[in-house]
C-alpha angles and dihedrals in degrees: 000000000000124000107253090209095053115116111257115238117252107260115239113237115259128209094273091048089055092047090053092052089051090049088052087057090053102260109160090188091057090047091052091049091047089051093050092049099044111024097090092052094045091046087055090055091050092047093049093052099040103030091208122098097210092049090046091052091050092049092047090057090051089048093057092047086052092048091051091051097042104036089109089064093061112114117189089200091066102039143347118262096255092050090049092048092047091050092052090047095047092048093049092048092049090049089054091047091051091050091055108021096170094056098085108108106158126070110241092229090063096054114097123196108261117248117236104234091202094055116119121226088254091054090048091052091048090051091050090049091049091050091050092050091048092049091050092049092046089053089058092059125097106267093245093052092044091052094046093048092047092050094045100044106025102032099033099237115158121235089248092055091049093049090051094047094053096033094237132132115272091236091056092051091050090048093049091050093046091051091046091051090050089053090049092051092053091046094048096048112112 
């Protein structure tokens, strides 16, 4: 059993972390590479939240403009690159959904994650491995935290909606999600 008060080791930067720091320094080549490596996943986030392909494509474009402008704010000590990118994407998609609440036409359960046609077999295997690790770590969470994280990040529910659904204070919901994400981060570290 690990000591919950022990200081977490500093994560070593991964390839996406390095690309983001190059983007922050204005590298268009790094930005193009980052786009190629992450756009299919981020498009999947947009599509899950919005349920409309055209809306998801519009939001994805806004997301990458935002990433270009805010890459300097990325801090590997707070989150990995993919988590940071997914958070920006989720927030932008939710903002779009709030601006046009009647636009959702597709049930979230019917939306599959798009397959990157340019992915190599090795990349596909790595993605499968990442999904399996994430599923195993999610299973280790308290059921309430697991449910809240799933609803917030995979179904696109806002914190306010979750607090209302479970009749709990907004601060408590945010705290439960934050603690669950911290547990996930520890579990997912190599």
